[in-house]
Backbone as a printed PyTorch tensor [residue, N CA C, xyz], in Angstrom:
tensor([[[  0.8130,  -1.1900,   0.0000],
         [  0.0000,   0.0000,   0.0000],
         [  0.8600,   1.2590,   0.0000]],

        [[  1.9370,   1.2190,   0.7520],
         [  2.7810,   2.4060,   0.8720],
         [  3.3210,   2.8400,  -0.4900]],

        [[  3.6900,   1.8680,  -1.3250],
         [  4.2430,   2.2260,  -2.6330],
         [  3.2010,   2.9080,  -3.5180]],

        [[  1.9180,   2.6950,  -3.2090],
         [  0.8430,   3.3420,  -3.9650],
         [  0.3860,   4.6370,  -3.2880]],

        [[  1.0540,   5.0210,  -2.1930],
         [  0.7220,   6.2740,  -1.5330],
         [ -0.3660,   6.1700,  -0.4850]],

        [[ -0.5960,   4.9630,   0.0390],
         [ -1.6280,   4.7600,   1.0480],
         [ -1.0190,   4.2630,   2.3480]],

        [[ -1.6600,   4.6370,   3.4420],
         [ -1.3030,   4.1380,   4.7620],
         [ -2.5690,   3.5450,   5.3600]],

        [[ -2.4410,   2.3500,   5.9250],
         [ -3.5650,   1.6770,   6.5670],
         [ -3.1890,   1.4440,   8.0220]],

        [[ -4.1220,   1.7720,   8.9230],
         [ -3.8390,   1.5180,  10.3340],
         [ -5.1110,   1.1110,  11.0550]],

        [[ -4.9150,   0.3830,  12.1290],
         [ -5.9940,   0.0400,  13.0460],
         [ -5.5540,   0.5620,  14.4010]],

        [[ -6.4530,   1.2870,  15.0660],
         [ -6.0840,   1.8650,  16.3530],
         [ -7.2460,   1.7930,  17.3270]],

        [[ -6.9090,   1.9380,  18.5910],
         [ -7.9390,   2.0150,  19.6150],
         [ -8.7180,   3.2880,  19.3960]],

        [[-10.0180,   3.1940,  19.5520],
         [-10.8720,   4.3630,  19.3720],
         [-11.5960,   4.6880,  20.6640]],

        [[-12.6290,   5.4660,  20.5480],
         [-13.4330,   5.8410,  21.7040],
         [-14.2410,   4.6460,  22.1990]],

        [[-14.6440,   4.7030,  23.4500],
         [-15.5230,   3.6840,  24.0400],
         [-14.9580,   2.2710,  23.9320]],

        [[-13.6540,   2.1260,  24.1070],
         [-12.9940,   0.8140,  24.0800],
         [-13.1780,   0.0760,  22.7640]],

        [[-13.5030,   0.7740,  21.6970],
         [-13.6270,   0.1620,  20.3860],
         [-12.3550,   0.3650,  19.5820]],

        [[-12.4300,   0.0410,  18.3100],
         [-11.2860,   0.1780,  17.4170],
         [-11.7220,   0.9250,  16.1650]],

        [[-10.7590,   1.5570,  15.5070],
         [-10.9900,   2.2330,  14.2440],
         [ -9.9700,   1.7490,  13.2380]],

        [[-10.4400,   1.4960,  12.0190],
         [ -9.5420,   1.2530,  10.8890],
         [ -9.5050,   2.5420,  10.0990]],

        [[ -8.3400,   2.8640,   9.5980],
         [ -8.1870,   4.1080,   8.8560],
         [ -7.3160,   3.8470,   7.6410]],

        [[ -7.7160,   4.4180,   6.5260],
         [ -6.8620,   4.4280,   5.3490],
         [ -6.6680,   5.8920,   4.9630]],

        [[ -5.4090,   6.2560,   4.7270],
         [ -5.0610,   7.6200,   4.3260],
         [ -4.3660,   7.5450,   2.9820]],

        [[ -4.6810,   8.5010,   2.1320],
         [ -3.9690,   8.5890,   0.8580],
         [ -3.1050,   9.8390,   0.8870]],

        [[ -2.0610,   9.8030,   0.1050],
         [ -1.1780,  10.9650,   0.0060],
         [ -1.9520,  12.1350,  -0.5770]],

        [[ -1.5740,  13.3360,  -0.1730],
         [ -2.2340,  14.5320,  -0.6900],
         [ -1.9710,  14.6960,  -2.1760]],

        [[ -2.9900,  15.0980,  -2.8970],
         [ -2.8220,  15.3820,  -4.3260],
         [ -1.9460,  16.6180,  -4.4750]],

        [[ -1.0930,  16.6270,  -5.4660],
         [ -0.1820,  17.7470,  -5.6710],
         [ -0.9610,  19.0500,  -5.7720]],

        [[ -2.1080,  19.0320,  -6.4250],
         [ -2.8930,  20.2490,  -6.5990],
         [ -3.4540,  20.7750,  -5.2830]],

        [[ -3.5830,  19.9130,  -4.2800],
         [ -4.1330,  20.3190,  -2.9920],
         [ -3.0600,  20.5590,  -1.9390]],

        [[ -1.8220,  20.2940,  -2.2540],
         [ -0.7370,  20.5070,  -1.2940],
         [ -0.4740,  19.2820,  -0.4440]],

        [[  0.6530,  19.2700,   0.2340],
         [  1.0730,  18.0750,   0.9780],
         [  0.3080,  17.8370,   2.2720]],

        [[ -0.5050,  18.8000,   2.7020],
         [ -1.1610,  18.6620,   3.9950],
         [ -2.5990,  18.1970,   3.8980]],

        [[ -3.0670,  17.9670,   2.7260],
         [ -4.4470,  17.4940,   2.5530],
         [ -4.4080,  16.0450,   2.1120]],

        [[ -4.8380,  15.2050,   3.0050],
         [ -4.8850,  13.7780,   2.6950],
         [ -6.3050,  13.2900,   2.8700]],

        [[ -6.7460,  12.4680,   1.9400],
         [ -8.0520,  11.8590,   2.1120],
         [ -7.9190,  10.7970,   3.1920]],

        [[ -8.8630,  10.7770,   4.1140],
         [ -8.8200,   9.8220,   5.2180],
         [-10.2060,   9.2350,   5.4050]],

        [[-10.2650,   7.9110,   5.4970],
         [-11.5300,   7.2220,   5.7270],
         [-11.3700,   6.3790,   6.9880]],

        [[-12.2390,   6.6190,   7.9730],
         [-12.2430,   5.8530,   9.2200],
         [-13.5190,   5.0240,   9.2890]],

        [[-13.3840,   3.7810,   9.7600],
         [-14.5570,   2.9450,  10.0110],
         [-14.3700,   2.2300,  11.3490]],

        [[-15.4850,   1.9980,  12.0280],
         [-15.4430,   1.2510,  13.2880],
         [-15.0270,  -0.1840,  12.9970]],

        [[-14.2390,  -0.7540,  13.9040],
         [-13.7690,  -2.1370,  13.7420],
         [-14.0450,  -2.9070,  15.0340]],

        [[-14.0700,  -4.2250,  14.9080],
         [-14.3490,  -5.0810,  16.0510],
         [-13.0970,  -5.4510,  16.8450]],

        [[-11.9450,  -5.3460,  16.1880],
         [-10.6970,  -5.7370,  16.8420],
         [ -9.5390,  -5.0300,  16.1370]],

        [[ -8.3240,  -5.3270,  16.5740],
         [ -7.1390,  -4.7660,  15.9170],
         [ -6.7970,  -5.4970,  14.6220]],

        [[ -7.4770,  -6.5990,  14.3390],
         [ -7.2160,  -7.3610,  13.1080],
         [ -7.7780,  -6.6060,  11.9000]],

        [[ -6.9720,  -6.3910,  10.8670],
         [ -7.4620,  -5.6890,   9.6760],
         [ -8.6370,  -6.4250,   9.0350]],

        [[ -9.6590,  -5.6760,   8.6380],
         [-10.8260,  -6.2430,   7.9740],
         [-11.2910,  -5.2500,   6.9170]],

        [[-10.8240,  -5.4400,   5.6810],
         [-11.1310,  -4.5050,   4.6040],
         [-12.6140,  -4.4630,   4.2750]],

        [[-13.3510,  -5.5260,   4.5910],
         [-14.7740,  -5.5750,   4.2690],
         [-15.5940,  -4.5520,   5.0660]],

        [[-15.0010,  -3.9450,   6.0890],
         [-15.7240,  -2.9480,   6.8780],
         [-15.8450,  -1.6110,   6.1430]],

        [[-15.0090,  -1.3930,   5.1350],
         [-15.1040,  -0.1740,   4.3340],
         [-16.2480,  -0.3220,   3.3330]],

        [[-16.6500,   0.7960,   2.7330],
         [-17.6710,   0.7170,   1.6890],
         [-17.1410,  -0.1740,   0.5700]],

        [[-18.0300,  -0.7820,  -0.2240],
         [-17.5930,  -1.7540,  -1.2380],
         [-16.5270,  -1.2350,  -2.2050]],

        [[-16.6440,   0.0120,  -2.6580],
         [-15.6670,   0.5580,  -3.6090],
         [-14.2870,   0.6630,  -2.9490]],

        [[-14.2330,   1.2260,  -1.7440],
         [-12.9570,   1.3660,  -1.0300],
         [-12.3720,   0.0020,  -0.7120]],

        [[-13.2080,  -0.9250,  -0.2460],
         [-12.7350,  -2.2750,   0.0850],
         [-12.1330,  -2.9540,  -1.1400]],

        [[-12.7780,  -2.8080,  -2.2940],
         [-12.2750,  -3.4170,  -3.5190],
         [-10.9380,  -2.8150,  -3.9320]],

        [[-10.8260,  -1.4760,  -3.8450],
         [ -9.5740,  -0.8140,  -4.2070],
         [ -8.4350,  -1.2320,  -3.2630]],

        [[ -8.7280,  -1.3290,  -1.9720],
         [ -7.7050,  -1.7470,  -1.0080],
         [ -7.2950,  -3.1960,  -1.2430]],

        [[ -8.2800,  -4.0470,  -1.5410],
         [ -7.9740,  -5.4550,  -1.8050],
         [ -7.0900,  -5.5900,  -3.0470]],

        [[ -7.3560,  -4.7660,  -4.0640],
         [ -6.5010,  -4.7650,  -5.2600],
         [ -5.0720,  -4.3560,  -4.9010]],

        [[ -4.9280,  -3.3750,  -4.0070],
         [ -3.6000,  -2.9080,  -3.6120],
         [ -2.7900,  -3.9840,  -2.8840]],

        [[ -3.4590,  -4.7790,  -2.0550],
         [ -2.7390,  -5.8050,  -1.2910],
         [ -2.7360,  -7.1500,  -2.0040]],

        [[ -3.3630,  -7.2070,  -3.1750],
         [ -3.3530,  -8.4360,  -3.9650],
         [ -4.0380,  -9.6000,  -3.2750]],

        [[ -5.0490,  -9.3060,  -2.4540],
         [ -5.7830, -10.3610,  -1.7680],
         [ -5.0320, -10.9930,  -0.6100]],

        [[ -3.8270, -10.5320,  -0.3210],
         [ -3.0330, -11.1130,   0.7720],
         [ -3.4570, -10.5260,   2.1140]],

        [[ -3.3460, -11.3220,   3.1460],
         [ -3.5920, -10.8500,   4.4960],
         [ -2.4330,  -9.9710,   4.9260]],

        [[ -2.7500,  -8.8140,   5.4480],
         [ -1.7130,  -7.8870,   5.9070],
         [ -1.4490,  -8.1230,   7.3830]],

        [[ -0.1960,  -8.1750,   7.7420],
         [  0.2060,  -8.3240,   9.1380],
         [  0.6700,  -6.9760,   9.6680]],

        [[  0.5190,  -6.7510,  10.9650],
         [  0.9990,  -5.4840,  11.5240],
         [  2.4910,  -5.2950,  11.2580]],

        [[  2.8660,  -4.0900,  10.8720],
         [  4.2600,  -3.7660,  10.5930],
         [  4.9440,  -3.1470,  11.8020]],

        [[  4.1740,  -2.4330,  12.6220],
         [  4.7120,  -1.8290,  13.8340],
         [  3.5530,  -1.4490,  14.7500]],

        [[  3.8930,  -1.1560,  15.9930],
         [  2.9090,  -0.7310,  16.9850],
         [  3.3240,   0.6470,  17.4900]],

        [[  2.3480,   1.5140,  17.6480],
         [  2.6060,   2.8620,  18.1490],
         [  1.9270,   3.0260,  19.5030]],

        [[  2.6900,   3.5000,  20.4710],
         [  2.1240,   3.8430,  21.7810],
         [  2.2900,   5.3450,  21.9550]],

        [[  1.1730,   6.0340,  22.1190],
         [  1.1870,   7.4920,  22.1110],
         [  0.6300,   8.0550,  23.4120]],

        [[  1.3380,   9.0410,  23.9370],
         [  0.8110,   9.8870,  25.0050],
         [  0.5850,  11.2420,  24.3520]],

        [[ -0.6700,  11.6820,  24.3120],
         [ -1.0150,  12.9070,  23.5820],
         [ -1.6830,  13.9100,  24.5120]],

        [[ -1.2560,  15.1580,  24.3680],
         [ -1.9170,  16.2820,  25.0120],
         [ -2.4330,  17.1710,  23.8910]],

        [[ -3.7330,  17.4710,  23.9140],
         [ -4.3560,  18.2570,  22.8530],
         [ -4.9030,  19.5630,  23.4220]],

        [[ -4.6490,  20.6420,  22.7080],
         [ -5.1190,  21.9700,  23.0970],
         [ -5.7730,  22.6080,  21.8730]],

        [[ -6.9280,  23.2210,  22.0830],
         [ -7.5740,  23.9670,  21.0090],
         [ -7.1650,  25.4290,  21.1370]],

        [[ -6.7620,  26.0260,  20.0120],
         [ -6.3140,  27.4160,  19.9750],
         [ -7.1950,  28.2040,  19.0040]],

        [[ -7.4470,  29.4590,  19.3540],
         [ -8.1230,  30.3680,  18.4320],
         [ -7.0930,  31.3810,  17.9660]],

        [[ -7.0290,  31.5740,  16.6620],
         [ -6.1230,  32.5520,  16.0630],
         [ -6.8990,  33.2680,  14.9760]],

        [[ -7.1200,  34.5510,  15.1940],
         [ -7.9490,  35.3440,  14.2970],
         [ -9.2620,  34.6010,  14.0670]],

        [[ -9.5930,  34.2010,  12.8500],
         [-10.8640,  33.4980,  12.6250],
         [-10.6650,  31.9850,  12.4860]],

        [[ -9.5920,  31.4560,  13.0640],
         [ -9.2770,  30.0270,  12.9340],
         [ -9.4660,  29.2910,  14.2550]],

        [[ -9.9190,  28.0690,  14.1550],
         [ -9.9030,  27.1460,  15.2780],
         [ -8.8660,  26.0830,  14.9310]],

        [[ -7.8400,  25.9710,  15.7810],
         [ -6.6720,  25.1310,  15.4870],
         [ -6.4680,  24.1390,  16.6120]],

        [[ -6.2820,  22.8630,  16.2410],
         [ -5.9430,  21.8330,  17.2210],
         [ -4.4300,  21.6740,  17.2430]],

        [[ -3.8470,  21.7700,  18.4380],
         [ -2.4220,  21.5580,  18.6250],
         [ -2.2690,  20.3070,  19.4780]],

        [[ -1.6000,  19.2870,  18.9380],
         [ -1.4190,  18.0160,  19.6490],
         [  0.0700,  17.7750,  19.8650]],

        [[  0.4330,  17.5450,  21.1240],
         [  1.8100,  17.2370,  21.5020],
         [  1.8800,  15.7400,  21.7540]],

        [[  2.6610,  15.0230,  20.9610],
         [  2.7550,  13.5660,  21.0510],
         [  4.1260,  13.1310,  21.5380]],

        [[  4.1280,  12.2310,  22.5010],
         [  5.3350,  11.5510,  22.9560],
         [  5.0710,  10.0840,  22.6590]],

        [[  5.8350,   9.5090,  21.7260],
         [  5.4950,   8.1890,  21.2070],
         [  6.6480,   7.2030,  21.3390]],

        [[  6.2530,   5.9580,  21.4040],
         [  7.1980,   4.8550,  21.2940],
         [  6.6900,   3.9830,  20.1530]],

        [[  7.5290,   3.7910,  19.1550],
         [  7.1890,   2.9430,  18.0200],
         [  7.9440,   1.6330,  18.1880]],

        [[  7.2110,   0.5450,  18.2330],
         [  7.8160,  -0.7680,  18.4050],
         [  7.8260,  -1.4750,  17.0610]],

        [[  9.0380,  -1.7750,  16.5750],
         [  9.1800,  -2.4430,  15.2840],
         [ 10.3780,  -3.3840,  15.3530]],

        [[ 10.1400,  -4.6240,  15.0310],
         [ 11.2010,  -5.6410,  14.9700],
         [ 12.0890,  -5.6330,  16.2170]],

        [[ 11.4770,  -5.5270,  17.3960],
         [ 12.2280,  -5.5660,  18.6430],
         [ 12.8840,  -4.2570,  19.0210]],

        [[ 12.8200,  -3.2650,  18.1630],
         [ 13.4120,  -1.9620,  18.4590],
         [ 12.3260,  -1.0190,  18.9780]],

        [[ 12.7450,  -0.0690,  19.7890],
         [ 11.8580,   0.9560,  20.3070],
         [ 12.3440,   2.2840,  19.7430]],

        [[ 11.5550,   2.8830,  18.8640],
         [ 11.9430,   4.1330,  18.2160],
         [ 11.1400,   5.2690,  18.8560]],

        [[ 11.8130,   6.1720,  19.5740],
         [ 11.0790,   7.2960,  20.1830],
         [ 10.8200,   8.3960,  19.1530]],

        [[  9.6230,   8.9390,  19.1920],
         [  9.2640,  10.0590,  18.3330],
         [  8.5060,  11.0650,  19.1840]],

        [[  8.9570,  12.2930,  19.1650],
         [  8.2290,  13.3960,  19.7920],
         [  7.8490,  14.3520,  18.6790]],

        [[  6.5780,  14.7130,  18.6400],
         [  6.1420,  15.5830,  17.5620],
         [  4.9960,  16.4600,  18.0160]],

        [[  4.8080,  17.5140,  17.2730],
         [  3.6850,  18.4140,  17.4530],
         [  2.9220,  18.4220,  16.1380]],

        [[  1.6290,  18.1700,  16.2170],
         [  0.7810,  18.2370,  15.0280],
         [ -0.1670,  19.4060,  15.2090]],

        [[ -0.3020,  20.2000,  14.1820],
         [ -1.2860,  21.2730,  14.2210],
         [ -2.2410,  21.0740,  13.0550]],

        [[ -3.5190,  21.2470,  13.3500],
         [ -4.5480,  20.9790,  12.3460],
         [ -5.5920,  22.0840,  12.3670]],

        [[ -5.8850,  22.6180,  11.2010],
         [ -6.9450,  23.6080,  11.0600],
         [ -8.2850,  22.8890,  11.1380]],

        [[ -9.0550,  23.2120,  12.1530],
         [-10.3800,  22.6080,  12.3030],
         [-11.4410,  23.4390,  11.5950]],

        [[-11.2220,  24.7550,  11.5890],
         [-12.1910,  25.6400,  10.9670],
         [-11.5210,  26.9960,  10.7590]],

        [[-11.7410,  27.6070,   9.6090],
         [-11.2220,  28.9460,   9.3950],
         [-10.4290,  29.1030,   8.1180]],

        [[ -9.7340,  30.2040,   8.0320],
         [ -9.0100,  30.6160,   6.8390],
         [ -7.6390,  29.9370,   6.7580]],

        [[ -7.3650,  29.2760,   5.6400],
         [ -6.0950,  28.5490,   5.4800],
         [ -4.8800,  29.4660,   5.5160]],

        [[ -4.9690,  30.6340,   4.9010],
         [ -3.8230,  31.5460,   4.8770],
         [ -3.4660,  31.9980,   6.2890]],

        [[ -4.4510,  32.3010,   7.1020],
         [ -4.1960,  32.7100,   8.4850],
         [ -3.6550,  31.5330,   9.2990]],

        [[ -4.1320,  30.3320,   8.9860],
         [ -3.6190,  29.1270,   9.6530],
         [ -2.1350,  28.9360,   9.3290]],

        [[ -1.7540,  29.0970,   8.0660],
         [ -0.3470,  28.9440,   7.6890],
         [  0.5190,  30.0000,   8.3710]],

        [[  0.0080,  31.2210,   8.4890],
         [  0.7430,  32.2540,   9.2300],
         [  0.9750,  31.8100,  10.6760]],

        [[ -0.0780,  31.2920,  11.2960],
         [  0.0190,  30.7890,  12.6790],
         [  1.0510,  29.6660,  12.7570]],

        [[  0.9720,  28.7290,  11.8120],
         [  1.8690,  27.5620,  11.8310],
         [  3.3290,  27.9890,  11.6810]],

        [[  3.5960,  28.9150,  10.7790],
         [  4.9710,  29.3880,  10.5840],
         [  5.5010,  30.0860,  11.8310]],

        [[  4.6830,  30.9170,  12.4640],
         [  5.0930,  31.5910,  13.6950],
         [  5.3060,  30.5600,  14.8050]],

        [[  4.4280,  29.5810,  14.8970],
         [  4.5310,  28.5120,  15.8950],
         [  5.8660,  27.7740,  15.7370]],

        [[  6.2070,  27.4450,  14.4910],
         [  7.4710,  26.7400,  14.2250],
         [  8.6710,  27.5950,  14.6040]],

        [[  8.6480,  28.8520,  14.2200],
         [  9.7750,  29.7470,  14.5500],
         [  9.9110,  29.9270,  16.0550]],

        [[  8.7890,  30.1780,  16.7370],
         [  8.8290,  30.4400,  18.1810],
         [  9.3410,  29.2430,  18.9730]],

        [[  9.0520,  28.0310,  18.5150],
         [  9.4580,  26.8220,  19.2400],
         [ 10.6530,  26.1150,  18.6050]],

        [[ 11.2610,  26.7280,  17.5930],
         [ 12.4110,  26.1290,  16.8880],
         [ 12.1060,  24.7170,  16.4070]],

        [[ 10.9630,  24.5650,  15.7400],
         [ 10.5510,  23.2690,  15.1950],
         [ 10.8980,  23.1990,  13.7230]],

        [[ 10.9280,  21.9720,  13.1920],
         [ 11.1400,  21.8010,  11.7560],
         [  9.9440,  21.0720,  11.1700]],

        [[  9.6560,  21.3790,   9.9380],
         [  8.5350,  20.7790,   9.2330],
         [  8.9770,  19.4480,   8.6360]],

        [[  8.1460,  18.4320,   8.7830],
         [  8.4590,  17.1180,   8.2340],
         [  7.2740,  16.6560,   7.3920]],

        [[  7.5070,  16.4090,   6.1200],
         [  6.4430,  15.9710,   5.2250],
         [  6.2090,  14.4660,   5.2850]],

        [[  7.1340,  13.7220,   5.8770],
         [  7.0020,  12.2590,   5.9380],
         [  5.9020,  11.8800,   6.9220]],

        [[  5.1100,  10.8740,   6.5470],
         [  4.1290,  10.3870,   7.5040],
         [  4.8230,   9.4470,   8.4920]],

        [[  4.0900,   9.0520,   9.5130],
         [  4.6860,   8.2590,  10.5790],
         [  5.2720,   6.9460,  10.0690]],

        [[  4.5570,   6.2550,   9.2010],
         [  5.0770,   4.9630,   8.7320],
         [  6.3460,   5.1540,   7.9100]],

        [[  6.4380,   6.2230,   7.1230],
         [  7.6750,   6.4810,   6.3700],
         [  8.8410,   6.7110,   7.3200]],

        [[  8.5930,   7.4630,   8.3970],
         [  9.6600,   7.7220,   9.3660],
         [ 10.0580,   6.4520,  10.1050]],

        [[  9.0620,   5.6390,  10.4610],
         [  9.3610,   4.3990,  11.1820],
         [ 10.1960,   3.4700,  10.3160]],

        [[  9.7870,   3.2620,   9.0720],
         [ 10.5350,   2.3410,   8.2140],
         [ 11.9190,   2.8660,   7.8710]],

        [[ 12.0950,   4.1730,   7.8410],
         [ 13.4220,   4.7370,   7.6110],
         [ 14.3680,   4.4260,   8.7680]],

        [[ 13.8130,   4.2750,   9.9820],
         [ 14.6260,   3.9850,  11.1700],
         [ 14.5470,   2.5270,  11.6040]],

        [[ 13.8680,   1.7040,  10.8220],
         [ 13.6920,   0.2990,  11.1630],
         [ 15.0290,  -0.4460,  11.1280]],

        [[ 15.2060,  -1.4110,  12.0290],
         [ 16.4460,  -2.2050,  12.0010],
         [ 16.7110,  -2.8450,  10.6530]],

        [[ 15.6580,  -3.2190,   9.9190],
         [ 15.8690,  -3.8590,   8.6110],
         [ 16.4640,  -2.9000,   7.5910]],

        [[ 16.3380,  -1.5810,   7.8610],
         [ 16.9040,  -0.5880,   6.9640],
         [ 18.1540,   0.0610,   7.5290]],

        [[ 18.7220,  -0.4910,   8.5900],
         [ 19.8810,   0.1380,   9.2360],
         [ 21.0780,   0.2240,   8.2800]],

        [[ 21.1370,  -0.6470,   7.3140],
         [ 22.2450,  -0.5960,   6.3490],
         [ 22.1130,   0.6030,   5.4020]],

        [[ 20.9260,   1.2510,   5.3880],
         [ 20.7050,   2.3800,   4.4980],
         [ 21.1540,   3.7010,   5.1160]],

        [[ 21.3450,   3.7500,   6.4670],
         [ 21.6800,   5.0340,   7.0900],
         [ 23.1620,   5.2680,   7.1400]]])
């Protein structure tokens, strides 16, 4: 799926349930921060493509060639979320302290995600740029799975 620009994950959701999510890479015309995302309720952490609408399920099944997908890594996240108002924008700021478990390795990731929930995109970008400068942060276009696999023990010969 990754080679086709998709990320699939199953995670714990609200009310002790689970969510399956598929994300596609942002279209060039829409910029790198807009990704299509489809979430569906799941019964367990086991992937079940049939829970998506028939068209999405068929497209995902074509991508995996009918093979059963096994978990590639596990993410444990401690998240603090704050809602911010900036001019006419409502912005979610999430501070994540994570441990990624892959092939016996523990990869620590600390990140800040900011998301425009409502409002003007140009004002949001102004806020984001000031936020990055004020906190000496760097922008990373890689999604979590790309970062994890780049640091995976199986790819250690590449670094």
